[in-house]
Phi, psi and omega in degrees: 000133182260136181234137179261127171253175185293343186236359181170194183245142173241122181244121178279112185270331179206173182303333185232020178227128179236133174265133181244127177233106183276145179295151180296137175083000183286143162253110180296129182255172174297321177300322178290322177297320176296321175299317177301313180302314178299321178298308183302315179301323181281336189238339183242128182239126183088197183291146182206168176235155178241132174255104181274105183266099184270048176296330179257157178269126179206167182230177179236140170291164181302317181295323179294322180297328181282338184247344182302142177078010179263052183260135179298129179091353181288117182254335183204147177228124173255126176254123175253117183246157184234002177211161176298320181298318181294315177301314179298319176299317177298317179296322179293321177293321176298326176289317178301321185260022182306323182296339177281346181050051179305143171266092184225163178209151178251142181226140182269114178294331178290343175260017176060043183263011178301316179298322179294324179293317179299312180298320178299318178299310179307313179297316180294323178290325178296318177300315179301315180299315183294322180293320181296322180291318185278346179230064178295152182284000000 
């Protein structure tokens, strides 16, 4: 199911996987990150993964870089990029957020790796589920 937010589309691909496609030319702000958080809390329950489809070119404000991906229950992020510039931006954000130890992976959309990104997320979430069952709190 596809949902329109003020800055892009969120598509629920599975119960626990959401694809994010940001509009071209947007600079993601802290307020947009908060809008994203509100959407996730309303539509995704439990552990989940995000497939960030970087088909469009966009940037992040400094504050957004520091807070993006800090969602409760987020277990894996797959970034699908379509240009060297987009790949470089994702790598820089991963460096800035290295202390968060994100479980993330990059996939090249030009090499038709979107499906691989989706499968990787499903596999990572399955691993998280198995670990939760074998190590209950």
